C-alpha positions as CSV (number, residue, x, y, z in Angstrom):
1,X,-10.5,-13.1,18.6
2,X,-10.4,-10.2,21.1
3,X,-12.9,-7.4,20.4
4,X,-10.5,-4.3,20.9
5,X,-7.4,-3.1,19.0
6,X,-5.1,-0.3,18.3
7,X,-5.5,-0.7,14.8
8,X,-7.6,-2.1,12.6
9,X,-6.6,-2.6,8.7
10,X,-9.2,-2.8,6.0
11,X,-7.3,-4.6,2.8
12,X,-4.4,-7.2,2.8
13,X,-2.9,-6.2,-0.2
14,X,0.2,-4.3,-0.8
15,X,-0.7,-1.3,1.1
16,X,-2.4,-2.9,4.0
17,X,-0.4,-6.1,4.8
18,X,2.8,-4.1,5.4
19,X,1.2,-1.4,7.3
20,X,-0.3,-3.9,9.6
21,X,2.9,-5.5,10.0
22,X,4.9,-2.9,10.7
23,X,2.5,-1.7,13.4
24,X,2.5,-5.3,14.9
25,X,6.1,-5.1,15.0
26,X,6.0,-2.1,17.1
27,X,3.8,-3.7,19.9
28,X,0.7,-2.8,18.8
29,X,-2.7,-4.7,18.7
30,X,-3.5,-4.9,15.1
31,X,-6.7,-6.7,13.1
32,X,-6.1,-7.2,9.2
33,X,-9.5,-7.4,7.5
34,X,-8.9,-9.0,3.7
35,X,-12.1,-9.6,1.4
36,X,-10.2,-11.9,-1.0
37,X,-9.0,-15.3,-1.1
38,X,-5.5,-14.4,0.7
39,X,-3.2,-12.0,1.7
40,X,-1.7,-10.2,-1.4
41,X,-4.9,-8.4,-3.1
42,X,-5.1,-7.6,-6.7
43,X,-1.7,-7.1,-7.3
44,X,-1.1,-11.1,-6.0
45,X,-4.5,-12.5,-7.4
46,X,-5.6,-10.4,-10.3
47,X,-2.8,-8.1,-11.2
48,X,1.0,-7.8,-11.1
49,X,1.9,-11.6,-10.3
50,X,-0.2,-13.5,-12.4
51,X,0.2,-11.2,-15.4
52,X,3.9,-11.5,-15.0
53,X,3.9,-15.2,-14.9
54,X,2.1,-15.3,-18.4
55,X,4.3,-12.7,-19.8
56,X,7.2,-15.1,-18.4
57,X,5.8,-18.1,-20.7
58,X,5.6,-15.7,-23.7
59,X,9.2,-14.6,-23.1
60,X,10.4,-17.8,-23.3
61,X,8.1,-18.6,-26.3
62,X,10.0,-15.8,-28.3
63,X,13.4,-16.7,-27.5
64,X,12.6,-20.3,-28.3
65,X,11.6,-19.1,-31.4
66,X,14.8,-16.7,-32.2
67,X,17.0,-19.7,-31.4
68,X,18.9,-20.1,-34.8
69,X,19.9,-16.1,-34.2
70,X,21.8,-17.6,-31.2
71,X,23.3,-20.5,-33.2
72,X,20.5,-23.1,-31.3
73,X,19.5,-25.7,-33.9
74,X,16.0,-27.0,-32.1
75,X,14.6,-30.1,-33.9
76,X,11.5,-27.8,-34.5
77,X,10.5,-24.0,-34.0
78,X,6.9,-25.3,-33.7
79,X,6.3,-25.1,-30.0
80,X,3.4,-26.4,-28.3
81,X,1.9,-24.4,-25.9
82,X,0.2,-26.3,-23.1
83,X,-2.0,-23.7,-21.5
84,X,-3.2,-26.0,-18.8
85,X,0.3,-26.2,-17.3
86,X,0.9,-22.3,-17.7
87,X,-2.3,-21.9,-15.7
88,X,-1.4,-24.5,-13.3
89,X,2.2,-22.6,-13.0
90,X,0.3,-19.7,-12.0
91,X,-1.8,-21.2,-9.6
92,X,1.3,-22.9,-7.9
93,X,3.2,-19.7,-7.3
94,X,0.4,-17.5,-6.5
95,X,-0.8,-20.4,-3.6
96,X,2.8,-20.5,-2.3
97,X,3.2,-16.8,-1.8
98,X,-0.3,-16.7,-0.5
99,X,0.6,-19.0,1.9
100,X,4.1,-17.6,2.7
101,X,2.3,-14.5,3.8
102,X,0.0,-16.1,6.1
103,X,3.0,-17.8,7.9
104,X,5.0,-14.5,7.9
105,X,2.1,-13.1,9.6
106,X,1.6,-15.8,11.9
107,X,5.0,-15.1,13.7
108,X,3.9,-11.4,14.5
109,X,2.8,-11.4,18.0
110,X,-0.2,-8.8,18.3
111,X,-1.4,-9.1,14.7
112,X,-4.6,-11.2,13.8
113,X,-6.3,-11.8,10.3
114,X,-10.0,-11.8,9.6
115,X,-11.1,-12.9,6.3
116,X,-14.3,-11.0,5.6
117,X,-15.6,-7.7,4.9
118,X,-15.2,-4.7,7.1
119,X,-18.0,-2.1,7.4
120,X,-17.3,0.7,9.3
121,X,-20.4,1.7,12.1
122,X,-18.6,4.7,13.2
123,X,-15.4,6.2,14.0
124,X,-13.9,3.9,16.5
125,X,-16.2,0.7,15.7
126,X,-16.6,-2.0,12.8
127,X,-18.4,-4.9,11.8
128,X,-16.3,-7.6,10.3
129,X,-18.5,-10.1,8.0
130,X,-17.1,-13.5,6.9
131,X,-17.9,-15.4,4.0
132,X,-19.3,-18.1,6.0
133,X,-20.5,-17.9,9.6
134,X,-21.8,-15.1,12.0
135,X,-20.4,-11.8,11.9
136,X,-18.9,-9.8,14.7
137,X,-18.1,-6.1,15.8
138,X,-14.8,-5.0,17.2
139,X,-13.7,-1.4,18.0
140,X,-10.4,0.4,17.7
141,X,-8.6,3.2,18.6
142,X,-7.5,4.3,14.6
143,X,-8.1,2.6,11.2
144,X,-6.5,2.2,8.0
145,X,-8.2,1.8,4.3
146,X,-6.4,0.2,2.1
147,X,-9.0,-1.7,-0.1
148,X,-7.5,-1.0,-3.4
149,X,-9.4,-0.5,-6.8
150,X,-12.0,-2.6,-8.9
151,X,-11.8,-2.7,-13.0
152,X,-14.1,0.2,-14.3
153,X,-16.7,-0.8,-17.0
154,X,-17.9,2.2,-19.2
155,X,-21.3,2.1,-20.1
156,X,-21.0,0.4,-23.5
157,X,-24.0,-1.2,-25.0
158,X,-23.3,-5.1,-24.5
159,X,-20.2,-5.1,-22.5
160,X,-22.1,-7.5,-20.1
161,X,-22.0,-10.1,-22.7
162,X,-19.9,-13.4,-21.1
163,X,-17.4,-12.7,-23.9
164,X,-15.9,-9.8,-22.5
165,X,-14.0,-10.1,-19.9
166,X,-12.2,-7.7,-17.6
167,X,-8.2,-8.1,-16.7
168,X,-9.2,-10.1,-13.7
169,X,-11.5,-12.8,-15.7
170,X,-8.9,-13.1,-18.8
171,X,-5.9,-14.1,-16.5
172,X,-8.1,-17.2,-15.7
173,X,-9.3,-18.0,-19.1
174,X,-9.4,-21.6,-20.1
175,X,-7.7,-21.3,-23.7
176,X,-6.1,-18.7,-26.1
177,X,-8.5,-16.7,-27.6
178,X,-8.5,-16.8,-31.8
179,X,-9.3,-13.2,-32.0
180,X,-9.0,-11.0,-29.3
181,X,-10.0,-7.2,-29.2
182,X,-8.5,-4.8,-26.6
183,X,-10.7,-2.0,-25.4
184,X,-8.0,0.3,-23.6
185,X,-4.5,1.3,-24.5
186,X,-3.1,1.7,-21.1
187,X,-0.3,-0.5,-19.5
188,X,-2.8,-3.3,-18.7
189,X,-4.4,-3.4,-22.3
190,X,-0.4,-3.1,-23.9
191,X,0.9,-5.9,-21.8
192,X,-1.8,-8.5,-22.3
193,X,-2.1,-7.5,-25.8
194,X,1.4,-8.4,-26.2
195,X,1.6,-11.5,-24.2
196,X,-1.9,-13.4,-26.0
197,X,-0.6,-11.8,-29.7
198,X,3.0,-13.9,-28.5
199,X,0.7,-17.2,-28.0
200,X,-1.2,-16.9,-31.5
201,X,-4.2,-14.6,-30.9
202,X,-4.9,-11.9,-33.4
203,X,-5.0,-9.0,-31.6
204,X,-7.1,-5.5,-32.2
205,X,-6.3,-2.6,-29.8
206,X,-8.8,0.2,-29.4
207,X,-8.2,3.3,-27.7
208,X,-10.1,6.4,-27.0
209,X,-7.1,8.8,-26.6
210,X,-5.0,10.1,-29.5
211,X,-2.4,7.6,-28.5
212,X,-1.7,4.4,-26.3
213,X,0.2,5.0,-22.9
214,X,-0.6,8.5,-22.4
215,X,1.4,9.1,-19.2
216,X,4.5,7.6,-20.7
217,X,7.2,10.0,-22.4
218,X,5.2,10.4,-26.0
219,X,8.6,9.2,-28.0
220,X,8.8,5.7,-26.2
221,X,5.1,5.0,-26.3
222,X,5.6,5.8,-30.2
223,X,8.2,3.3,-30.6
224,X,6.5,0.6,-28.7
225,X,3.4,1.1,-30.7
226,X,5.4,0.7,-34.1
227,X,7.0,-2.4,-32.4
228,X,3.5,-4.2,-31.5
229,X,2.4,-3.1,-34.9
230,X,5.4,-5.1,-36.8
231,X,4.4,-7.9,-34.7
232,X,1.1,-8.1,-36.2
233,X,-1.2,-5.8,-33.4
234,X,-3.6,-3.7,-35.3
235,X,-4.2,-0.7,-33.1
236,X,-6.6,2.1,-33.5
237,X,-6.3,5.1,-31.6
238,X,-8.6,8.1,-31.0
239,X,-11.8,5.7,-31.1
240,X,-15.0,5.8,-30.0
241,X,-16.7,2.6,-29.1
242,X,-20.7,2.7,-30.0
243,X,-21.7,-1.0,-29.0
244,X,-20.8,-4.7,-29.1
245,X,-22.8,-7.1,-31.1
246,X,-23.3,-10.7,-30.5
247,X,-22.9,-13.1,-33.6
248,X,-23.0,-17.1,-33.7
249,X,-19.2,-17.7,-32.6
250,X,-18.2,-14.2,-31.2
251,X,-19.2,-10.9,-31.1
252,X,-18.2,-7.5,-33.0
253,X,-16.9,-4.6,-31.7
254,X,-18.7,-2.0,-33.4
255,X,-16.5,1.6,-33.2
256,X,-15.5,4.9,-35.3
257,X,-12.0,5.6,-35.5
258,X,-10.3,8.9,-35.1
259,X,-11.6,10.1,-38.5
260,X,-15.0,9.1,-38.0
261,X,-15.0,5.8,-40.3
262,X,-16.8,2.4,-38.7
263,X,-14.5,-0.4,-37.5
264,X,-15.9,-3.5,-36.7
265,X,-13.3,-6.1,-35.5
266,X,-14.2,-9.4,-34.9
267,X,-13.7,-11.1,-31.5
268,X,-13.9,-14.3,-30.1
269,X,-12.8,-12.6,-26.5
270,X,-12.8,-8.9,-25.8
271,X,-10.8,-7.7,-22.9
272,X,-12.4,-4.4,-21.4
273,X,-9.4,-2.5,-19.5
274,X,-10.6,1.1,-19.3
275,X,-8.7,1.8,-16.1
276,X,-9.7,1.1,-12.6
277,X,-11.9,3.2,-9.8
278,X,-11.4,2.8,-6.0
279,X,-13.0,0.2,-4.1
280,X,-15.3,2.0,-1.5
281,X,-18.3,0.0,-1.7
282,X,-19.6,-1.4,1.5
283,X,-17.0,0.0,3.4
284,X,-19.3,2.1,5.5
285,X,-18.0,5.6,4.9
286,X,-21.3,7.0,5.7
287,X,-21.3,6.6,8.9
288,X,-17.9,8.4,9.5
289,X,-16.7,11.9,8.6
290,X,-14.5,10.2,5.7
291,X,-15.6,11.8,2.4
292,X,-14.9,10.8,-1.1
293,X,-15.3,11.1,-4.7
294,X,-15.1,9.1,-7.8
295,X,-11.5,9.6,-7.9
296,X,-11.1,8.0,-4.3
297,X,-11.0,8.6,-0.6
298,X,-10.0,12.4,0.3
299,X,-6.7,12.4,2.5
300,X,-4.3,15.2,3.5
301,X,-0.4,15.2,3.0
302,X,-0.1,12.7,6.1
303,X,-2.9,10.6,4.5
304,X,-5.6,11.4,6.9
305,X,-9.2,11.5,5.9
306,X,-11.6,14.2,7.6
307,X,-12.2,11.7,10.3
308,X,-8.8,12.0,12.4
309,X,-8.8,8.7,13.5
310,X,-9.0,7.1,10.0
311,X,-6.2,6.9,7.3
312,X,-6.0,5.5,3.7
313,X,-2.9,4.1,1.7
314,X,-3.0,3.0,-1.8
315,X,-5.3,2.9,-5.0
316,X,-8.3,3.4,-2.9
317,X,-7.1,7.3,-2.4
318,X,-6.3,7.3,-6.2
319,X,-3.5,7.7,-8.6
320,X,-1.0,6.3,-9.1
321,X,-2.1,3.2,-8.8
322,X,0.9,0.6,-8.2
323,X,1.4,-2.2,-5.7
324,X,4.8,-0.7,-4.8
325,X,3.2,3.0,-4.2
326,X,0.6,1.6,-2.0
327,X,3.4,0.1,0.2
328,X,5.5,3.3,0.4
329,X,2.7,4.7,1.5
330,X,1.6,2.2,4.2
331,X,5.4,2.1,5.6
332,X,5.5,6.1,5.8
333,X,2.1,5.6,7.2
334,X,2.9,3.3,9.9
335,X,5.9,5.3,11.1
336,X,3.9,8.4,11.2
337,X,1.2,6.8,13.4
338,X,3.9,5.4,15.9
339,X,5.3,8.8,16.2
340,X,8.5,8.2,14.5
341,X,9.9,10.5,11.7
342,X,8.4,9.7,8.2
343,X,8.7,10.9,4.8
344,X,5.6,10.4,2.6
345,X,6.5,9.6,-1.1
346,X,5.9,12.3,-3.3
347,X,4.1,11.2,-7.0
348,X,7.0,13.2,-8.8
349,X,9.6,10.4,-7.5
350,X,7.2,7.7,-8.1
351,X,8.6,4.6,-10.1
352,X,6.8,2.5,-12.4
353,X,7.6,-0.5,-15.3
354,X,5.4,-1.4,-18.0
355,X,5.9,-4.8,-18.6
356,X,5.6,-4.7,-22.9
357,X,7.8,-6.0,-24.9
358,X,10.5,-4.5,-24.5
359,X,9.8,-3.1,-21.6
360,X,9.2,0.7,-20.7
361,X,10.5,1.8,-17.4
362,X,9.9,5.2,-15.9
363,X,10.8,7.5,-12.6
364,X,10.1,11.2,-12.1
365,X,9.0,13.4,-14.8
366,X,8.8,13.5,-18.6
367,X,10.0,16.6,-20.2
368,X,7.1,17.5,-21.0
369,X,5.8,16.8,-17.5
370,X,8.7,19.0,-16.3
371,X,8.0,22.0,-18.3
372,X,4.4,22.0,-17.1
373,X,5.7,22.0,-13.7
374,X,7.8,25.3,-15.0
375,X,11.3,23.7,-14.7
376,X,14.0,24.3,-17.4
377,X,15.1,21.0,-18.5
378,X,17.5,19.2,-21.1
379,X,17.3,15.6,-22.1
380,X,20.6,13.3,-22.2
381,X,19.7,10.6,-24.5
382,X,21.1,7.1,-25.4
383,X,20.4,4.6,-28.1
384,X,20.5,0.9,-26.9
385,X,21.4,0.1,-30.6
386,X,24.8,0.6,-29.9
387,X,24.9,-1.2,-26.5
388,X,26.9,-4.1,-25.9
389,X,24.8,-5.8,-23.1
390,X,21.9,-5.4,-25.4
391,X,23.6,-6.7,-28.3
392,X,24.9,-9.4,-26.7
393,X,21.2,-10.3,-25.6
394,X,19.6,-9.8,-29.1
395,X,17.6,-6.7,-27.6
396,X,19.6,-4.3,-29.2
397,X,16.5,-2.0,-29.5
398,X,15.4,1.1,-27.5
399,X,16.1,4.1,-26.1
400,X,17.1,5.8,-22.5
401,X,15.9,9.4,-21.6
402,X,17.5,11.3,-18.7
403,X,15.6,14.6,-18.0
404,X,17.5,16.9,-15.8
405,X,17.4,20.9,-15.0
406,X,19.2,23.0,-16.7
407,X,21.0,25.3,-14.1
408,X,21.2,22.9,-11.2
409,X,21.8,19.5,-13.3
410,X,19.6,17.8,-10.8
411,X,18.2,14.7,-12.3
412,X,13.8,14.8,-12.5
413,X,13.3,12.0,-14.8
414,X,14.5,8.6,-16.3
415,X,13.0,7.0,-19.1
416,X,14.0,3.9,-21.1
417,X,12.1,1.6,-23.3
418,X,14.5,-1.6,-23.5
419,X,14.1,-5.2,-22.5
420,X,15.3,-5.4,-19.1
421,X,14.2,-1.9,-18.2
422,X,12.8,-3.2,-14.9
423,X,16.1,-3.8,-13.5
424,X,17.5,-0.1,-14.9
425,X,14.7,1.7,-12.3
426,X,16.1,0.8,-8.9
427,X,19.3,3.1,-9.9
428,X,17.1,5.3,-11.6
429,X,14.6,5.8,-8.6
430,X,17.6,6.1,-6.0
431,X,19.0,8.8,-8.6
432,X,15.5,10.9,-8.3
433,X,15.4,10.4,-4.8
434,X,18.4,11.7,-3.6
435,X,18.2,14.8,-6.1
436,X,21.8,13.3,-8.1
437,X,23.3,15.7,-10.5
438,X,23.6,14.9,-13.8
439,X,27.7,14.2,-13.2
440,X,27.2,11.8,-10.1
441,X,25.5,9.2,-13.0
442,X,28.8,9.7,-15.1
443,X,31.2,9.4,-12.3
444,X,29.8,6.3,-10.8
445,X,31.7,3.2,-12.1
446,X,29.0,0.8,-13.7
447,X,30.1,-3.1,-14.4
448,X,30.6,-3.7,-18.0
449,X,28.6,-5.1,-20.3
450,X,25.5,-4.4,-18.5
451,X,22.4,-2.3,-19.3
452,X,23.3,0.2,-16.2
453,X,26.1,1.6,-18.3
454,X,23.7,3.4,-20.2
455,X,23.2,5.8,-17.4
456,X,26.9,6.9,-17.6
457,X,27.1,6.9,-21.4
458,X,24.0,8.9,-21.9
459,X,25.6,11.6,-19.5
460,X,28.8,11.5,-21.2
461,X,27.6,11.9,-24.7
462,X,25.6,14.9,-23.7
463,X,28.3,16.4,-21.9
464,X,30.7,15.6,-24.6
465,X,28.4,17.8,-27.2
466,X,27.2,20.3,-24.7
467,X,29.8,21.0,-22.5
468,X,29.3,20.7,-18.4
469,X,26.8,23.5,-18.5
470,X,24.3,22.2,-21.6
471,X,23.5,24.2,-24.4
C-alpha cells in the first residue's frame, strides 16, 4: 500500500463509500478506512438492511394470516416461525451485499481499502490501526470523516443488565422474546416493536415525549399509534424511566406515566432505543482544528470543518441521520472537492420512510414545520380508504397530506401513511426538489390502479372544494 494519498476517507458506510468512489473515478488516489466487518456501515450491518429483512418476514407472516380475506384456504393459519432460518437469510443477504461492495471497489483504480481505525495525527497525517497486525501511518492532502453514529445509552440504573439490548444487538438475538419492553418511541422503536409483536412477542413501548414519532406529522403519528394499540402493543407516552430491576426470569422496567402513576412492565428483554450520537471517539480530532459538540462535528454549508482540508458527512455531523442523506451529502461533497458545480442537500428537502405497518413516508415540511418557518400554507388531503389500489391490496387505510404555499401553490411537503408509502416518496422527493406547483401534480397522468394516483386525486379534490387559489 502506498503511504501518500490525495484523500483519506474515514468510514465505509453510505456516506464515506460513495464519496471515495466518486473521487477515485475522477482519478484521485484515495484510501477508504472502515472499522467494521465490511463496507456498508451501520445501514448494512446493524440498521436499515437487517431490520427490513426481519420486517419482510413479519409482513409475509401477516399476509399468510389474512389469507382467507383473499379467498385462499390454507391447510392451517398457524404458521411455524423458523427464527434461525430468518436470521440465516439475513446473514446471507448482508454477506452478499458486502462482497458486492468490495468487488465494485476493487475495479476502481486508485482506490484502496484498509480495515481498521483511522486516527488523525495532524491535518495531513493519520495512523491506520488494523484489527490485527501492525499499524502504519499515511499522509493525505484532504480528508473526509464519515464515521457515522452509535446507539445512545441514557443513564438509567440497571441498563447494563445483559437483558437490556440496543438496536444492534436485538437484530442478532437468537430467539423471539416472550415479553419485550421498548424504551423509545422513535422510528427504530416503532419498527422493531411492530416486528416482534407480529412474531408473537408481548410488546410494551415507553416514550418520554408526549407522543411517539415526534418529527412526524402529528395526525399520521396518532393514526399509527392507534393501529399499534389495536394490534396489541401497549403504549405509554410522557414516561419517566426510573430503573431496570433484575428478577429471576427477566427484568422489570420501573417508570412513571404522564400522570405520575407507577408502571412496572415485565420484560424478558428490554430494547433501549433512545437515539444515536455521532461517532467521534478515537478519531484524533484533538490533533487538528476540527471542532465538535455532542450534536456532532461542526461544518459549514459546504461540509468543511474548522480545519480547511478536512470535511465531514453523514451522521457524524448530526441530524438528520439517514443513509440516503449521508450519500447525498457525500456525492455533493465529492463534486465540490473536484472543483465541479455542486448542490448541497438542504434538510427541508430531505425524504424519509418509517418502515412501520403501515409505512409512513415524508418529504419536506409538515404543516407545523412550514408555519414555524413563516410560510402561509394549505394542505390537500386524500384518504386511502376509498383508493382502488389500496382496496385491492387489502390495505385501504391511511392518509396522504400535501402541504403547499398558499400564494404560489408551491409544494413544500408530502406526507403519507399507507402500506406502500416507501414507493411513493420518490415522486414526492422530485416534487419538492423541483419546487413543483400544486397543479403540476394534478396534471401528471398517473397509471391506474396505483397508489401514485393519490397525488393527483388529492390535488383535484382540494381544487374542486376550494378553487385554484385556495380558501
